TISEDO-961939 format. One record per atom (N, C-alpha, C): y, z, x; residue in one letter. Coordinates in steps of 0.1 Angstrom, whole numbers, plus 5000, padded with zeros to 4 digits. Each point is the difference from the previous one (the first is absolute). Example, Ala and Ser with C-alpha at 12.3 -4.5 7.8 and 13.67 -1.06 7.14 Angstrom:
REM TISEDO-961939
494350785132a 501250004991a 501250005009a 501149934996s 501150005009s 501150084992s 
REM end
This chain:
REM TISEDO-961939
487450394935x 499649905010x 499850075013x 499149955008x 499750055013x 500149895011x 500650035012x 500049905011x 499350065011x 498949945005x 499250055011x 500149915012x 500350065012x 500049935013x 498850055008x 499249915005x 498950045008x 500049935014x 500250085010x 500149955014x 500949885001x 501250014993x 500949894998x 500949995013x 500349875003x 500949985012x 500849874997x 501350015005x 500949894998x 500749975014x 500049885004x 500749975013x 500849884999x 501049995009x 500849885001x 499849955015x 499549885001x 499649955013x 499050105006x 500350065012x 499150105006x 500350144997x 501150034993x 500450134998x 499550064987x 499350115000x 499550064988x 501150094994x 500349974987x 501050084993x 499350134995x 498849994995x 499250124998x 498549965001x 499250105003x 498549965001x 499250124997x 498849984995x 499050104996x 500650094990x 500749944990x 500650074989x 499150024989x 499750134997x 499150044989x 500750094991x 500249964988x 500850084990x 499749954986x 500150094991x 499949974986x 501250054992x 500749914994x 501250044992x 499650014985x 500350114994x 499550024986x 501150014990x 499749954988x 501050014989x 500350144997x 501350024996x 500550144997x 500550075012x 499849945012x 500550065012x 501249925006x 500750075009x 501149935007x 499950025015x 500249895007x 499849995014x 501249955007x 500350055012x 501149955008x 499449945013x 500449875003x 499649945012x 501250015010x 499950085010x 501150035009x 499849955014x 501050015008x 499949965014x 501449945004x 500249995013x 501349945005x 500149864996x 501349955002x 500349864997x 499149915008x 499449904994x 499249905007x 498550055002x 499750114994x 498650055002x 499049944991x 500449924990x 499149934991x 499950054986x 501050094996x 499950054986x 500149894989x 500949915002x 500149894990x 498849915000x 499449985012x 498849925001x 498950064992x 499850135002x 498950074993x 500249994985x 501350024996x 500349994985x 499749864995x 500349905007x 499749864996x 498549984999x 499250065009x 498549994999x 499650074987x 500550114997x 499650074988x 500449934988x 501049925000x 500549924989x 499149874998x 499249975010x 499249884999x 500749885005x 501350025004x 500849885005x 499749965014x 499250085007x 499849975014x 498550045004x 499349915007x 498650025003x 499950095013x 498950075001x 499750075012x 499149925009x 500050035012x 499249935010x 498650055002x 499850134996x 498750065001x 499950114990x 498750034996x 499850104990x 500149954986x 500250094991x 500049964985x 501150084993x 500649934990x 501050064991x 499549974986x 499850104992x 499549984986x 500850074990x 500249934989x 500750054989x 499150024988x 500050114993x 499150034989x 500750094989x 499649984988x 500550084989x 499450145000x 500550094992x 499550145000x 498550004995x 499649904993x 498649994995x 499149945010x 500549965012x 499249955011x 500049855000x 500649934990x 500049854999x 500849955011x 499549905008x 500849945011x 501049904994x 501250015005x 501049904996x 500649935013x 499350005010x 500549955013x 500549864999x 499449914991x 500449864999x 501349984993x 500450104992x 501349994993x 500850135001x 499950065011x 500750135002x 501550004997x 500649885002x 501449994998x 500550034986x 499049984990x 500350034986x 500250144997x 499550095009x 500050144998x 501050075009x 500849935008x 500850065010x 501549954998x 500950105001x 501449975000x 500650045013x 500949925005x 500650035014x 501549985000x 500650095007x 501549995003x 500250015015x 500649905006x 500249995014x 501249925004x 500650035012x 501249935004x 499849855001x 498849965004x 499749865003x 499749924987x 499950074989x 499849934987x 501349994992x 500449884997x 501349974994x 499949994984x 501150034994x 500149974985x 500649864999x 500049954988x 500649874997x 501550014997x 500849985010x 501450034999x 500849924991x 499549884996x 500749914991x 499950054986x 499150094997x 499850054986x 500950124998x 500350034987x 500650134997x 498950105000x 500350134999x 499050105001x 499149994988x 500549984988x 499149984988x 499149885001x 500549895005x 499249885002x 498950035010x 500350075011x 499050035010x 498950094995x 500450114993x 499050094995x 499149934989x 500649924992x 499249934990x 499049905007x 500549945010x 499249905007x 498850085007x 500350115007x 499050085007x 499050054990x 500450044988x 499050054990x 499049904996x 500449875001x 499049894996x 498950005010x 500150055012x 498950005010x 499350145000x 500850104999x 499450145001x 500750084989x 499450034989x 500650084989x 500550145004x 500950054993x 500650135003x 499150114994x 500250125005x 499250124995x 500250004984x 499050064993x 500150014986x 501350074996x 500749954990x 501250064995x 501349965008x 499849935011x 501249975008x 500449864997x 501349984998x 500649874997x 501149965011x 500349885000x 501149955009x 501250094999x 500550024988x 501250074997x 499950155005x 498850064998x 499950145004x 500050015015x 499449905007x 500050005015x 501449995005x 500849914994x 501449985004x 500850134998x 499850074989x 500650134998x 499650105010x 498750015003x 499550105009x 500549985014x 500249875004x 500549975013x 501550015001x 500750034989x 501450024999x 500749875004x 499649894995x 500549875003x 500549924988x 500350084989x 500549934988x 501249925002x 500950045008x 501349935002x 499849875007x 498949995007x 499749875007x 499049924994x 499750024988x 498949934993x 500149855000x 501349954999x 500249864999x 500449935013x 500050085011x 500449945013x 498749945006x 500249905008x 498949955008x 499750105011x 498750025003x 499650105009x 500749985014x 500349875003x 500649975013x 501450075002x 500650044989x 501350065000x 499850165000x 498850055001x 499850145001x 500250055014x 500350135001x 500050065013x 498650025005x 499950035013x 498650025006x 499350124993x 500850104996x 499450124994x 499549964985x 500849924994x 499649964986x 498749915001x 500049925010x 498849915001x 498750095003x 500250105007x 498950095003x 499550074987x 500950044992x 499750064987x 499149904992x 500449875000x 499349904993x 498649995005x 499850005014x 498749995006x 499150124996x 500650125000x 499350124996x 499549994985x 501049954992x 499749994986x 498849914997x 500149885005x 498949904997x 498750045006x 500050095010x 498850055006x 499450114992x 500850114998x 499550124994x 499749984985x 500849924993x 499849984986x 498949904997x 499449935010x 498949914997x 498850084997x 499249954990x 498850074996x 498849985010x 500150065011x 499049995011x 499650145005x 498750025002x 499650145005x 500350035014x 500449905008x 500450025014x 501549965002x 500750095006x 501449985003x 500250025015x 500449895007x 500250005014x 501549985003x 500550095008x 501550015003x 500250005015x 500749905004x 500449995015x 501550025001x 500350115007x 501450055002x 500749994987x 499650074990x 500549994986x 501550044998x 500650085009x 501350044999x 501049925008x 499649885005x 500949915007x 501249974992x 501250025006x 501349974994x 500450094988x 499250104997x 500350094989x 501050115004x 500950034992x 500950125002x 499350124994x 500750125000x 499450124996x 499549994985x 500849944992x 499649984986x 498849914998x 499949905009x 498949914999x 498750075005x 500150085010x 498950085005x 499550104990x 500950064993x 499750094989x 499249924989x 500549884997x 499449924990x 498549965004x 499949975013x 498749975005x 499050114998x 500450125003x 499150124998x 499750024986x 501049984991x 499850014986x 498949904995x 500149885004x 499049894996x 498650045005x 499950055012x 498750055005x 499550114991x 500850104997x 499650114992x 499649974986x 500749914994x 499849974986x 499049894997x 499849915010x 499149884997x 498849985009x 499850095010x 499049975010x 499050115001x 500050104992x 499150115001x 498549975001x 499649904991x 498549974999x 499749885008x 500849955008x 499849875007x 499750035015x 499649905007x 499850015015x 501349955006x 500750095007x 501349975006x 499950015015x 500449895007x 500050005015x 501349965005x 500650085008x 501449985005x 499949985015x 500649895005x 500149975014x 501450035004x 500250105009x 501350045004x 500050095012x 501150015007x 500250105011x 501150104996x 500450004987x 501050094995x 499450094990x 499950135003x 499450094991x 500650014986x 501249964998x 500750004987x 499249914991x 499449895005x 499349904992x 498650044996x 499450095008x 498650044998x 499850154999x 501050084998x 499850144999x 499150054989x 499849924990x 499150044989x 498549965003x 499749935010x 498749955003x 499150125004x 498850004995x 499050115003x 499349975013x 499949885004x 499349965013x 500849925009x 499950025013x 500849925009x 499149945011x 500249875002x 499249935010x 500949945010x 499750035013x 500849955011x 499349885006x 500649884999x 499449885005x 499750015015x 500850075007x 499950015014x 498650075004x 499450074991x 498750065002x 498949905000x 500349874996x 498949904999x 500349885009x 500550035012x 500349895009x 498949955009x 498950095001x 498949965009x 498750004993x 
REM end
């Protein structure tokens, strides 16, 4: 899948978050959206997800064969972000089974295999509300990366993760994201050190 921005701009009231943004994100590549806190990294990621409209220019989503999927781009995109919550009243197995009903997992991936990969077997029957913040982040990463979508969007993906969790994150990227379009929004290089391209939102303020 490919996401193309043409002279795109987003503003809140009179303040432009970014403007005159021209860029094409291609499948099989990894990109880092960087910049200081409050620079608009998360806003740009939400625009790329289709969850937020731009105020000027164009944002288009298309498959590798050129077919436009702009009207239902969400079907082809998976996202993990601090502002997106999991259903805490469910157990992990219930949540993953529920999620799979909306967005199937990658071929050969099952709920049980995800739980094992996330190293959460001992908490399988606990409600997610009883998880630590780091465990919840593992759940968010799992539901995002294991979804069968060509685009993976990650906003501050290592939030609340310890050293073992960060190692798991990089393992998930290495093993399951090689042929996908991956975009990471972060100001911590640990989260995006694998990305081949880096885009500073601050360069598009005028």
